All heavy atoms as a GROMACS GRO file, in nm:
protein
  605
    1MET      N    1   1.063   3.865   6.459
    1MET     CA    2   1.006   3.790   6.570
    1MET      C    3   0.957   3.653   6.523
    1MET      O    4   0.982   3.553   6.587
    1MET     CB    5   0.890   3.870   6.630
    1MET     CG    6   0.828   3.802   6.749
    1MET     SD    7   0.702   3.906   6.825
    1MET     CE    8   0.556   3.816   6.779
    2GLU      N    9   0.889   3.649   6.408
    2GLU     CA   10   0.842   3.521   6.355
    2GLU      C   11   0.959   3.427   6.330
    2GLU      O   12   0.953   3.308   6.361
    2GLU     CB   13   0.764   3.540   6.223
    2GLU     CG   14   0.631   3.608   6.237
    2GLU     CD   15   0.639   3.759   6.220
    2GLU    OE1   16   0.752   3.813   6.207
    2GLU    OE2   17   0.534   3.824   6.221
    3PHE      N   18   1.067   3.484   6.274
    3PHE     CA   19   1.184   3.403   6.240
    3PHE      C   20   1.244   3.338   6.365
    3PHE      O   21   1.277   3.220   6.365
    3PHE     CB   22   1.287   3.488   6.166
    3PHE     CG   23   1.413   3.415   6.130
    3PHE    CD1   24   1.409   3.300   6.053
    3PHE    CD2   25   1.535   3.462   6.173
    3PHE    CE1   26   1.526   3.233   6.018
    3PHE    CE2   27   1.652   3.395   6.139
    3PHE     CZ   28   1.648   3.280   6.062
    4GLU      N   29   1.256   3.416   6.472
    4GLU     CA   30   1.316   3.362   6.595
    4GLU      C   31   1.231   3.250   6.654
    4GLU      O   32   1.282   3.146   6.695
    4GLU     CB   33   1.334   3.474   6.699
    4GLU     CG   34   1.438   3.577   6.661
    4GLU     CD   35   1.575   3.518   6.634
    4GLU    OE1   36   1.620   3.430   6.710
    4GLU    OE2   37   1.639   3.559   6.534
    5LYS      N   38   1.099   3.270   6.658
    5LYS     CA   39   1.010   3.166   6.709
    5LYS      C   40   1.015   3.042   6.620
    5LYS      O   41   1.015   2.929   6.669
    5LYS     CB   42   0.865   3.217   6.718
    5LYS     CG   43   0.842   3.315   6.830
    5LYS     CD   44   0.695   3.352   6.836
    5LYS     CE   45   0.666   3.445   6.951
    5LYS     NZ   46   0.522   3.480   6.956
    6LEU      N   47   1.017   3.065   6.490
    6LEU     CA   48   1.021   2.955   6.394
    6LEU      C   49   1.149   2.874   6.409
    6LEU      O   50   1.146   2.750   6.405
    6LEU     CB   51   1.007   3.009   6.252
    6LEU     CG   52   1.005   2.906   6.140
    6LEU    CD1   53   0.895   2.804   6.160
    6LEU    CD2   54   0.989   2.975   6.006
    7LYS      N   55   1.261   2.942   6.430
    7LYS     CA   56   1.387   2.870   6.450
    7LYS      C   57   1.377   2.776   6.570
    7LYS      O   58   1.427   2.664   6.566
    7LYS     CB   59   1.504   2.968   6.472
    7LYS     CG   60   1.550   3.034   6.347
    7LYS     CD   61   1.689   3.094   6.354
    7LYS     CE   62   1.720   3.175   6.475
    7LYS     NZ   63   1.851   3.242   6.467
    8GLY      N   64   1.311   2.821   6.676
    8GLY     CA   65   1.294   2.737   6.795
    8GLY      C   66   1.211   2.614   6.766
    8GLY      O   67   1.244   2.503   6.810
    9ILE      N   68   1.104   2.632   6.690
    9ILE     CA   69   1.018   2.519   6.652
    9ILE      C   70   1.097   2.418   6.569
    9ILE      O   71   1.095   2.298   6.595
    9ILE     CB   72   0.894   2.569   6.574
    9ILE    CG1   73   0.804   2.653   6.663
    9ILE    CG2   74   0.816   2.450   6.515
    9ILE    CD1   75   0.697   2.731   6.589
   10ILE      N   76   1.169   2.468   6.469
   10ILE     CA   77   1.247   2.381   6.380
   10ILE      C   78   1.354   2.307   6.458
   10ILE      O   79   1.373   2.186   6.442
   10ILE     CB   80   1.310   2.463   6.265
   10ILE    CG1   81   1.201   2.522   6.176
   10ILE    CG2   82   1.406   2.377   6.184
   10ILE    CD1   83   1.250   2.631   6.082
   11ALA      N   84   1.424   2.379   6.545
   11ALA     CA   85   1.531   2.317   6.624
   11ALA      C   86   1.475   2.206   6.712
   11ALA      O   87   1.538   2.100   6.726
   11ALA     CB   88   1.602   2.423   6.709
   12ASP      N   89   1.357   2.228   6.771
   12ASP     CA   90   1.294   2.126   6.855
   12ASP      C   91   1.255   2.003   6.775
   12ASP      O   92   1.283   1.890   6.816
   12ASP     CB   93   1.168   2.181   6.924
   12ASP     CG   94   1.201   2.270   7.043
   12ASP    OD1   95   1.318   2.272   7.087
   12ASP    OD2   96   1.108   2.337   7.092
   13VAL      N   97   1.191   2.023   6.662
   13VAL     CA   98   1.141   1.910   6.582
   13VAL      C   99   1.256   1.831   6.520
   13VAL      O  100   1.256   1.708   6.522
   13VAL     CB  101   1.044   1.959   6.472
   13VAL    CG1  102   1.007   1.845   6.376
   13VAL    CG2  103   0.918   2.018   6.534
   14LEU      N  104   1.354   1.901   6.466
   14LEU     CA  105   1.462   1.834   6.391
   14LEU      C  106   1.588   1.812   6.473
   14LEU      O  107   1.684   1.752   6.423
   14LEU     CB  108   1.496   1.916   6.265
   14LEU     CG  109   1.381   1.934   6.166
   14LEU    CD1  110   1.426   2.020   6.050
   14LEU    CD2  111   1.330   1.800   6.117
   15ASN      N  112   1.588   1.861   6.596
   15ASN     CA  113   1.705   1.846   6.683
   15ASN      C  114   1.833   1.900   6.616
   15ASN      O  115   1.933   1.831   6.606
   15ASN     CB  116   1.723   1.699   6.724
   15ASN     CG  117   1.812   1.685   6.846
   15ASN    OD1  118   1.824   1.777   6.926
   15ASN    ND2  119   1.874   1.570   6.859
   16VAL      N  120   1.822   2.025   6.567
   16VAL     CA  121   1.936   2.092   6.507
   16VAL      C  122   1.964   2.220   6.584
   16VAL      O  123   1.881   2.269   6.659
   16VAL     CB  124   1.911   2.126   6.357
   16VAL    CG1  125   1.896   2.000   6.275
   16VAL    CG2  126   1.791   2.217   6.340
   17ASP      N  127   2.084   2.274   6.563
   17ASP     CA  128   2.125   2.399   6.628
   17ASP      C  129   2.054   2.516   6.560
   17ASP      O  130   2.055   2.528   6.437
   17ASP     CB  131   2.276   2.414   6.614
   17ASP     CG  132   2.332   2.532   6.693
   17ASP    OD1  133   2.256   2.625   6.724
   17ASP    OD2  134   2.452   2.529   6.723
   18GLU      N  135   1.992   2.603   6.640
   18GLU     CA  136   1.923   2.720   6.585
   18GLU      C  137   2.014   2.806   6.499
   18GLU      O  138   1.970   2.871   6.406
   18GLU     CB  139   1.862   2.806   6.697
   18GLU     CG  140   1.736   2.750   6.755
   18GLU     CD  141   1.668   2.848   6.851
   18GLU    OE1  142   1.677   2.969   6.830
   18GLU    OE2  143   1.605   2.799   6.947
   19ASN      N  144   2.145   2.808   6.533
   19ASN     CA  145   2.240   2.891   6.459
   19ASN      C  146   2.262   2.843   6.316
   19ASN      O  147   2.314   2.916   6.233
   19ASN     CB  148   2.374   2.896   6.533
   19ASN     CG  149   2.360   2.965   6.667
   19ASN    OD1  150   2.282   3.058   6.683
   19ASN    ND2  151   2.433   2.917   6.766
   20GLU      N  152   2.222   2.717   6.286
   20GLU     CA  153   2.238   2.663   6.151
   20GLU      C  154   2.122   2.706   6.061
   20GLU      O  155   2.126   2.684   5.941
   20GLU     CB  156   2.240   2.510   6.155
   20GLU     CG  157   2.359   2.452   6.226
   20GLU     CD  158   2.352   2.300   6.234
   20GLU    OE1  159   2.280   2.238   6.152
   20GLU    OE2  160   2.417   2.244   6.322
   21ILE      N  161   2.018   2.766   6.119
   21ILE     CA  162   1.896   2.797   6.044
   21ILE      C  163   1.897   2.942   5.998
   21ILE      O  164   1.912   3.033   6.079
   21ILE     CB  165   1.772   2.770   6.132
   21ILE    CG1  166   1.771   2.624   6.178
   21ILE    CG2  167   1.644   2.805   6.057
   21ILE    CD1  168   1.671   2.595   6.288
   22THR      N  169   1.882   2.960   5.865
   22THR     CA  170   1.873   3.094   5.808
   22THR      C  171   1.742   3.102   5.728
   22THR      O  172   1.673   3.002   5.711
   22THR     CB  173   1.990   3.125   5.713
   22THR    OG1  174   1.976   3.043   5.595
   22THR    CG2  175   2.125   3.099   5.780
   23MET      N  176   1.711   3.219   5.678
   23MET     CA  177   1.590   3.236   5.597
   23MET      C  178   1.598   3.152   5.469
   23MET      O  179   1.497   3.113   5.413
   23MET     CB  180   1.570   3.384   5.561
   23MET     CG  181   1.531   3.470   5.679
   23MET     SD  182   1.362   3.441   5.735
   23MET     CE  183   1.272   3.538   5.616
   24ASP      N  184   1.719   3.125   5.421
   24ASP     CA  185   1.738   3.050   5.297
   24ASP      C  186   1.744   2.899   5.319
   24ASP      O  187   1.746   2.823   5.223
   24ASP     CB  188   1.866   3.095   5.226
   24ASP     CG  189   1.858   3.239   5.179
   24ASP    OD1  190   1.748   3.282   5.141
   24ASP    OD2  191   1.962   3.308   5.183
   25THR      N  192   1.749   2.856   5.444
   25THR     CA  193   1.759   2.713   5.475
   25THR      C  194   1.634   2.640   5.426
   25THR      O  195   1.522   2.683   5.452
   25THR     CB  196   1.774   2.692   5.627
   25THR    OG1  197   1.889   2.762   5.674
   25THR    CG2  198   1.786   2.545   5.662
   26THR      N  199   1.656   2.528   5.356
   26THR     CA  200   1.543   2.447   5.311
   26THR      C  201   1.524   2.332   5.408
   26THR      O  202   1.621   2.278   5.462
   26THR     CB  203   1.562   2.392   5.168
   26THR    OG1  204   1.680   2.310   5.166
   26THR    CG2  205   1.574   2.504   5.067
   27PHE      N  206   1.399   2.295   5.429
   27PHE     CA  207   1.368   2.191   5.527
   27PHE      C  208   1.422   2.054   5.486
   27PHE      O  209   1.483   1.985   5.565
   27PHE     CB  210   1.217   2.182   5.551
   27PHE     CG  211   1.160   2.305   5.616
   27PHE    CD1  212   1.083   2.393   5.545
   27PHE    CD2  213   1.187   2.333   5.749
   27PHE    CE1  214   1.031   2.508   5.605
   27PHE    CE2  215   1.136   2.446   5.810
   27PHE     CZ  216   1.058   2.534   5.738
   28VAL      N  217   1.400   2.017   5.360
   28VAL     CA  218   1.438   1.883   5.315
   28VAL      C  219   1.586   1.876   5.279
   28VAL      O  220   1.660   1.793   5.333
   28VAL     CB  221   1.351   1.839   5.196
   28VAL    CG1  222   1.396   1.704   5.142
   28VAL    CG2  223   1.204   1.833   5.237
   29ASP      N  224   1.632   1.964   5.190
   29ASP     CA  225   1.769   1.955   5.140
   29ASP      C  226   1.873   1.994   5.245
   29ASP      O  227   1.974   1.925   5.260
   29ASP     CB  228   1.787   2.042   5.016
   29ASP     CG  229   1.706   1.990   4.898
   29ASP    OD1  230   1.672   1.870   4.896
   29ASP    OD2  231   1.674   2.071   4.809
   30ASP      N  232   1.850   2.103   5.317
   30ASP     CA  233   1.951   2.150   5.413
   30ASP      C  234   1.939   2.083   5.550
   30ASP      O  235   2.040   2.056   5.615
   30ASP     CB  236   1.941   2.302   5.431
   30ASP     CG  237   1.976   2.378   5.303
   30ASP    OD1  238   2.054   2.324   5.222
   30ASP    OD2  239   1.927   2.490   5.286
   31LEU      N  240   1.816   2.058   5.594
   31LEU     CA  241   1.796   2.006   5.730
   31LEU      C  242   1.761   1.857   5.734
   31LEU      O  243   1.752   1.799   5.840
   31LEU     CB  244   1.688   2.087   5.802
   31LEU     CG  245   1.719   2.236   5.820
   31LEU    CD1  246   1.600   2.308   5.880
   31LEU    CD2  247   1.842   2.254   5.909
   32GLY      N  248   1.740   1.798   5.618
   32GLY     CA  249   1.712   1.655   5.612
   32GLY      C  250   1.574   1.615   5.665
   32GLY      O  251   1.554   1.501   5.706
   33ALA      N  252   1.480   1.709   5.663
   33ALA     CA  253   1.346   1.680   5.713
   33ALA      C  254   1.272   1.588   5.617
   33ALA      O  255   1.287   1.599   5.496
   33ALA     CB  256   1.268   1.810   5.731
   34ASP      N  257   1.192   1.497   5.673
   34ASP     CA  258   1.103   1.418   5.588
   34ASP      C  259   0.962   1.477   5.598
   34ASP      O  260   0.941   1.577   5.667
   34ASP     CB  261   1.106   1.269   5.626
   34ASP     CG  262   1.061   1.242   5.769
   34ASP    OD1  263   0.988   1.326   5.828
   34ASP    OD2  264   1.097   1.136   5.823
   35SER      N  265   0.866   1.416   5.531
   35SER     CA  266   0.732   1.474   5.526
   35SER      C  267   0.668   1.482   5.665
   35SER      O  268   0.596   1.577   5.695
   35SER     CB  269   0.642   1.396   5.431
   35SER     OG  270   0.636   1.260   5.469
   36LEU      N  271   0.696   1.385   5.751
   36LEU     CA  272   0.642   1.389   5.887
   36LEU      C  273   0.703   1.504   5.966
   36LEU      O  274   0.633   1.574   6.039
   36LEU     CB  275   0.667   1.256   5.959
   36LEU     CG  276   0.613   1.247   6.102
   36LEU    CD1  277   0.462   1.269   6.105
   36LEU    CD2  278   0.648   1.114   6.164
   37ASP      N  279   0.834   1.526   5.950
   37ASP     CA  280   0.900   1.638   6.017
   37ASP      C  281   0.838   1.771   5.974
   37ASP      O  282   0.810   1.858   6.057
   37ASP     CB  283   1.050   1.642   5.983
   37ASP     CG  284   1.127   1.523   6.040
   37ASP    OD1  285   1.089   1.473   6.147
   37ASP    OD2  286   1.225   1.482   5.975
   38VAL      N  287   0.818   1.786   5.843
   38VAL     CA  288   0.760   1.910   5.792
   38VAL      C  289   0.620   1.929   5.848
   38VAL      O  290   0.582   2.038   5.889
   38VAL     CB  291   0.761   1.912   5.637
   38VAL    CG1  292   0.686   2.033   5.584
   38VAL    CG2  293   0.904   1.908   5.583
   39PHE      N  294   0.542   1.820   5.854
   39PHE     CA  295   0.407   1.826   5.911
   39PHE      C  296   0.412   1.872   6.056
   39PHE      O  297   0.335   1.957   6.099
   39PHE     CB  298   0.340   1.687   5.900
   39PHE     CG  299   0.204   1.680   5.964
   39PHE    CD1  300   0.094   1.738   5.902
   39PHE    CD2  301   0.186   1.618   6.086
   39PHE    CE1  302  -0.032   1.732   5.960
   39PHE    CE2  303   0.061   1.611   6.145
   39PHE     CZ  304  -0.048   1.669   6.083
   40GLN      N  305   0.508   1.818   6.133
   40GLN     CA  306   0.521   1.857   6.274
   40GLN      C  307   0.560   2.005   6.287
   40GLN      O  308   0.512   2.074   6.376
   40GLN     CB  309   0.625   1.770   6.345
   40GLN     CG  310   0.576   1.629   6.369
   40GLN     CD  311   0.681   1.546   6.440
   40GLN    OE1  312   0.792   1.530   6.393
   40GLN    NE2  313   0.643   1.494   6.555
   41ILE      N  314   0.645   2.051   6.198
   41ILE     CA  315   0.684   2.193   6.199
   41ILE      C  316   0.563   2.280   6.168
   41ILE      O  317   0.540   2.380   6.237
   41ILE     CB  318   0.800   2.219   6.100
   41ILE    CG1  319   0.928   2.151   6.150
   41ILE    CG2  320   0.822   2.369   6.080
   41ILE    CD1  321   1.039   2.143   6.047
   42ILE      N  322   0.484   2.242   6.067
   42ILE     CA  323   0.363   2.318   6.031
   42ILE      C  324   0.268   2.321   6.151
   42ILE      O  325   0.212   2.427   6.184
   42ILE     CB  326   0.293   2.256   5.908
   42ILE    CG1  327   0.382   2.260   5.784
   42ILE    CG2  328   0.158   2.324   5.882
   42ILE    CD1  329   0.410   2.395   5.726
   43MET      N  330   0.249   2.206   6.216
   43MET     CA  331   0.161   2.200   6.334
   43MET      C  332   0.213   2.293   6.444
   43MET      O  333   0.136   2.363   6.509
   43MET     CB  334   0.151   2.057   6.387
   43MET     CG  335   0.084   1.959   6.292
   43MET     SD  336  -0.090   1.992   6.269
   43MET     CE  337  -0.152   1.945   6.428
   44GLY      N  338   0.343   2.294   6.464
   44GLY     CA  339   0.404   2.381   6.564
   44GLY      C  340   0.384   2.528   6.531
   44GLY      O  341   0.357   2.610   6.620
   45ILE      N  342   0.395   2.561   6.403
   45ILE     CA  343   0.372   2.699   6.358
   45ILE      C  344   0.228   2.739   6.387
   45ILE      O  345   0.201   2.846   6.441
   45ILE     CB  346   0.402   2.713   6.207
   45ILE    CG1  347   0.552   2.699   6.180
   45ILE    CG2  348   0.348   2.846   6.153
   45ILE    CD1  349   0.588   2.686   6.033
   46GLU      N  350   0.134   2.651   6.350
   46GLU     CA  351  -0.008   2.682   6.370
   46GLU      C  352  -0.040   2.705   6.517
   46GLU      O  353  -0.112   2.797   6.552
   46GLU     CB  354  -0.095   2.569   6.313
   46GLU     CG  355  -0.091   2.563   6.162
   46GLU     CD  356  -0.174   2.449   6.104
   46GLU    OE1  357  -0.194   2.346   6.173
   46GLU    OE2  358  -0.218   2.464   5.990
   47GLU      N  359   0.020   2.622   6.602
   47GLU     CA  360  -0.005   2.635   6.746
   47GLU      C  361   0.059   2.761   6.803
   47GLU      O  362  -0.004   2.836   6.876
   47GLU     CB  363   0.051   2.510   6.817
   47GLU     CG  364   0.010   2.500   6.961
   47GLU     CD  365   0.055   2.368   7.022
   47GLU    OE1  366   0.026   2.262   6.964
   47GLU    OE2  367   0.121   2.374   7.126
   48GLU      N  368   0.184   2.783   6.767
   48GLU     CA  369   0.260   2.898   6.821
   48GLU      C  370   0.199   3.032   6.780
   48GLU      O  371   0.192   3.125   6.859
   48GLU     CB  372   0.406   2.890   6.773
   48GLU     CG  373   0.492   3.006   6.817
   48GLU     CD  374   0.521   3.008   6.966
   48GLU    OE1  375   0.535   2.900   7.027
   48GLU    OE2  376   0.530   3.120   7.022
   49PHE      N  377   0.156   3.042   6.654
   49PHE     CA  378   0.109   3.170   6.601
   49PHE      C  379  -0.043   3.180   6.594
   49PHE      O  380  -0.096   3.279   6.549
   49PHE     CB  381   0.170   3.195   6.463
   49PHE     CG  382   0.320   3.211   6.466
   49PHE    CD1  383   0.402   3.105   6.435
   49PHE    CD2  384   0.377   3.332   6.501
   49PHE    CE1  385   0.541   3.118   6.438
   49PHE    CE2  386   0.515   3.348   6.504
   49PHE     CZ  387   0.597   3.240   6.473
   50ASP      N  388  -0.113   3.074   6.638
   50ASP     CA  389  -0.259   3.070   6.637
   50ASP      C  390  -0.314   3.103   6.498
   50ASP      O  391  -0.397   3.192   6.481
   50ASP     CB  392  -0.316   3.165   6.744
   50ASP     CG  393  -0.463   3.138   6.771
   50ASP    OD1  394  -0.506   3.022   6.756
   50ASP    OD2  395  -0.536   3.233   6.804
   51ILE      N  396  -0.263   3.030   6.400
   51ILE     CA  397  -0.307   3.044   6.262
   51ILE      C  398  -0.337   2.906   6.206
   51ILE      O  399  -0.303   2.805   6.268
   51ILE     CB  400  -0.200   3.113   6.173
   51ILE    CG1  401  -0.067   3.035   6.176
   51ILE    CG2  402  -0.182   3.258   6.213
   51ILE    CD1  403   0.041   3.090   6.085
   52GLU      N  404  -0.398   2.901   6.088
   52GLU     CA  405  -0.421   2.774   6.021
   52GLU      C  406  -0.370   2.784   5.879
   52GLU      O  407  -0.410   2.872   5.803
   52GLU     CB  408  -0.570   2.740   6.021
   52GLU     CG  409  -0.596   2.599   5.973
   52GLU     CD  410  -0.738   2.554   6.001
   52GLU    OE1  411  -0.796   2.592   6.103
   52GLU    OE2  412  -0.790   2.480   5.916
   53ILE      N  413  -0.277   2.696   5.844
   53ILE     CA  414  -0.216   2.696   5.712
   53ILE      C  415  -0.288   2.592   5.627
   53ILE      O  416  -0.292   2.474   5.663
   53ILE     CB  417  -0.065   2.665   5.720
   53ILE    CG1  418   0.006   2.772   5.805
   53ILE    CG2  419  -0.004   2.657   5.580
   53ILE    CD1  420   0.151   2.743   5.835
   54ALA      N  421  -0.344   2.636   5.516
   54ALA     CA  422  -0.414   2.546   5.424
   54ALA      C  423  -0.317   2.444   5.367
   54ALA      O  424  -0.198   2.474   5.347
   54ALA     CB  425  -0.480   2.626   5.312
   55GLN      N  426  -0.367   2.325   5.340
   55GLN     CA  427  -0.283   2.216   5.287
   55GLN      C  428  -0.207   2.257   5.161
   55GLN      O  429  -0.087   2.233   5.149
   55GLN     CB  430  -0.369   2.093   5.258
   55GLN     CG  431  -0.290   1.973   5.207
   55GLN     CD  432  -0.193   1.917   5.307
   55GLN    OE1  433  -0.223   1.913   5.426
   55GLN    NE2  434  -0.077   1.875   5.261
   56GLU      N  435  -0.277   2.325   5.069
   56GLU     CA  436  -0.210   2.364   4.944
   56GLU      C  437  -0.101   2.468   4.968
   56GLU      O  438   0.000   2.472   4.898
   56GLU     CB  439  -0.309   2.412   4.838
   56GLU     CG  440  -0.400   2.525   4.880
   56GLU     CD  441  -0.530   2.480   4.948
   56GLU    OE1  442  -0.544   2.362   4.982
   56GLU    OE2  443  -0.616   2.567   4.968
   57GLU      N  444  -0.119   2.553   5.069
   57GLU     CA  445  -0.014   2.650   5.104
   57GLU      C  446   0.102   2.582   5.174
   57GLU      O  447   0.218   2.614   5.151
   57GLU     CB  448  -0.071   2.763   5.192
   57GLU     CG  449  -0.173   2.850   5.121
   57GLU     CD  450  -0.118   2.916   4.996
   57GLU    OE1  451  -0.005   2.966   4.998
   57GLU    OE2  452  -0.191   2.915   4.894
   58ALA      N  453   0.071   2.486   5.261
   58ALA     CA  454   0.175   2.412   5.334
   58ALA      C  455   0.268   2.340   5.236
   58ALA      O  456   0.389   2.334   5.259
   58ALA     CB  457   0.112   2.314   5.431
   59GLU      N  458   0.212   2.289   5.127
   59GLU     CA  459   0.292   2.217   5.028
   59GLU      C  460   0.390   2.308   4.955
   59GLU      O  461   0.489   2.261   4.899
   59GLU     CB  462   0.200   2.146   4.928
   59GLU     CG  463   0.125   2.031   4.991
   59GLU     CD  464   0.015   1.973   4.902
   59GLU    OE1  465   0.001   2.018   4.786
   59GLU    OE2  466  -0.056   1.883   4.950
   60LYS      N  467   0.364   2.438   4.955
   60LYS     CA  468   0.451   2.534   4.888
   60LYS      C  469   0.568   2.578   4.977
   60LYS      O  470   0.659   2.646   4.931
   60LYS     CB  471   0.372   2.658   4.846
   60LYS     CG  472   0.263   2.629   4.744
   60LYS     CD  473   0.186   2.757   4.714
   60LYS     CE  474   0.061   2.729   4.634
   60LYS     NZ  475  -0.024   2.848   4.622
   61ILE      N  476   0.562   2.544   5.105
   61ILE     CA  477   0.666   2.588   5.199
   61ILE      C  478   0.786   2.494   5.186
   61ILE      O  479   0.781   2.378   5.227
   61ILE     CB  480   0.612   2.590   5.344
   61ILE    CG1  481   0.500   2.693   5.355
   61ILE    CG2  482   0.725   2.620   5.442
   61ILE    CD1  483   0.428   2.694   5.489
   62VAL      N  484   0.893   2.548   5.128
   62VAL     CA  485   1.014   2.470   5.104
   62VAL      C  486   1.126   2.518   5.195
   62VAL      O  487   1.204   2.439   5.247
   62VAL     CB  488   1.056   2.481   4.956
   62VAL    CG1  489   1.189   2.411   4.931
   62VAL    CG2  490   0.947   2.424   4.866
   63SER      N  491   1.133   2.649   5.215
   63SER     CA  492   1.242   2.707   5.295
   63SER      C  493   1.186   2.776   5.419
   63SER      O  494   1.065   2.799   5.431
   63SER     CB  495   1.320   2.809   5.212
   63SER     OG  496   1.240   2.924   5.188
   64VAL      N  497   1.275   2.810   5.508
   64VAL     CA  498   1.236   2.882   5.629
   64VAL      C  499   1.174   3.016   5.591
   64VAL      O  500   1.074   3.059   5.648
   64VAL     CB  501   1.359   2.901   5.722
   64VAL    CG1  502   1.325   2.988   5.841
   64VAL    CG2  503   1.413   2.765   5.766
   65GLY      N  504   1.230   3.082   5.490
   65GLY     CA  505   1.176   3.209   5.442
   65GLY      C  506   1.033   3.196   5.393
   65GLY      O  507   0.949   3.283   5.417
   66ASP      N  508   1.004   3.084   5.324
   66ASP     CA  509   0.866   3.058   5.278
   66ASP      C  510   0.771   3.050   5.398
   66ASP      O  511   0.660   3.103   5.393
   66ASP     CB  512   0.856   2.926   5.202
   66ASP     CG  513   0.934   2.925   5.071
   66ASP    OD1  514   0.965   3.034   5.019
   66ASP    OD2  515   0.964   2.814   5.023
   67ALA      N  516   0.815   2.982   5.503
   67ALA     CA  517   0.732   2.967   5.622
   67ALA      C  518   0.708   3.101   5.690
   67ALA      O  519   0.595   3.132   5.730
   67ALA     CB  520   0.796   2.868   5.720
   68VAL      N  521   0.813   3.182   5.702
   68VAL     CA  522   0.799   3.314   5.763
   68VAL      C  523   0.701   3.400   5.683
   68VAL      O  524   0.615   3.467   5.740
   68VAL     CB  525   0.937   3.385   5.776
   68VAL    CG1  526   0.921   3.530   5.817
   68VAL    CG2  527   1.025   3.311   5.876
   69GLU      N  528   0.712   3.394   5.550
   69GLU     CA  529   0.623   3.472   5.464
   69GLU      C  530   0.478   3.428   5.483
   69GLU      O  531   0.387   3.511   5.493
   69GLU     CB  532   0.666   3.455   5.318
   69GLU     CG  533   0.594   3.547   5.223
   69GLU     CD  534   0.648   3.534   5.081
   69GLU    OE1  535   0.771   3.527   5.064
   69GLU    OE2  536   0.565   3.530   4.989
   70GLU      N  537   0.455   3.297   5.491
   70GLU     CA  538   0.320   3.244   5.511
   70GLU      C  539   0.264   3.288   5.646
   70GLU      O  540   0.149   3.327   5.658
   70GLU     CB  541   0.320   3.092   5.498
   70GLU     CG  542   0.184   3.029   5.509
   70GLU     CD  543   0.088   3.068   5.397
   70GLU    OE1  544   0.132   3.113   5.289
   70GLU    OE2  545  -0.034   3.052   5.418
   71ILE      N  546   0.347   3.283   5.749
   71ILE     CA  547   0.304   3.326   5.884
   71ILE      C  548   0.261   3.472   5.879
   71ILE      O  549   0.156   3.510   5.929
   71ILE     CB  550   0.417   3.306   5.987
   71ILE    CG1  551   0.444   3.156   6.010
   71ILE    CG2  552   0.382   3.376   6.120
   71ILE    CD1  553   0.576   3.128   6.080
   72ARG      N  554   0.345   3.556   5.819
   72ARG     CA  555   0.314   3.700   5.811
   72ARG      C  556   0.187   3.726   5.732
   72ARG      O  557   0.107   3.809   5.771
   72ARG     CB  558   0.434   3.775   5.751
   72ARG     CG  559   0.550   3.781   5.847
   72ARG     CD  560   0.668   3.857   5.791
   72ARG     NE  561   0.775   3.861   5.890
   72ARG     CZ  562   0.904   3.875   5.860
   72ARG    NH1  563   0.941   3.888   5.735
   72ARG    NH2  564   0.993   3.877   5.956
   73ASN      N  565   0.169   3.653   5.622
   73ASN     CA  566   0.048   3.671   5.541
   73ASN      C  567  -0.076   3.636   5.621
   73ASN      O  568  -0.177   3.708   5.616
   73ASN     CB  569   0.053   3.583   5.416
   73ASN     CG  570   0.152   3.634   5.313
   73ASN    OD1  571   0.195   3.749   5.317
   73ASN    ND2  572   0.191   3.547   5.222
   74LEU      N  573  -0.072   3.526   5.694
   74LEU     CA  574  -0.188   3.483   5.770
   74LEU      C  575  -0.215   3.571   5.892
   74LEU      O  576  -0.330   3.593   5.930
   74LEU     CB  577  -0.172   3.336   5.812
   74LEU     CG  578  -0.182   3.236   5.697
   74LEU    CD1  579  -0.140   3.098   5.743
   74LEU    CD2  580  -0.323   3.233   5.640
   75LYS      N  581  -0.109   3.620   5.954
   75LYS     CA  582  -0.127   3.708   6.071
   75LYS      C  583  -0.183   3.844   6.033
   75LYS      O  584  -0.250   3.908   6.112
   75LYS     CB  585   0.008   3.726   6.144
   75LYS     CG  586   0.045   3.606   6.228
   75LYS     CD  587   0.180   3.626   6.294
   75LYS     CE  588   0.176   3.738   6.395
   75LYS     NZ  589   0.304   3.757   6.464
   76ASN      N  590  -0.157   3.886   5.910
   76ASN     CA  591  -0.204   4.018   5.866
   76ASN      C  592  -0.343   4.015   5.805
   76ASN      O  593  -0.395   4.118   5.766
   76ASN     CB  594  -0.103   4.079   5.766
   76ASN     CG  595   0.028   4.114   5.834
   76ASN    OD1  596   0.031   4.143   5.953
   76ASN    ND2  597   0.136   4.107   5.760
   77ASN      N  598  -0.401   3.897   5.795
   77ASN     CA  599  -0.537   3.887   5.738
   77ASN      C  600  -0.642   3.875   5.845
   77ASN      O  601  -0.623   3.839   5.952
   77ASN     CB  602  -0.546   3.766   5.643
   77ASN     CG  603  -0.472   3.795   5.513
   77ASN    OD1  604  -0.447   3.910   5.479
   77ASN    ND2  605  -0.438   3.689   5.443
   0.00000   0.00000   0.00000
């Protein structure tokens, strides 16, 4: 469920096809996101899932899988 919602957020921010996004997709290398794009995705995640991602944790999010893992960790705490 987190993955599907996350794909929607990423597709909206980066204007890419959701079908191109996998758990292994990286934001910068695969999707061409810059730091502002990543910030917007993080903000979208926080709003969608009603969580707050710490700055140091946000910096560790490189791939879609990393983001899903962070969402799950925060939702379970």
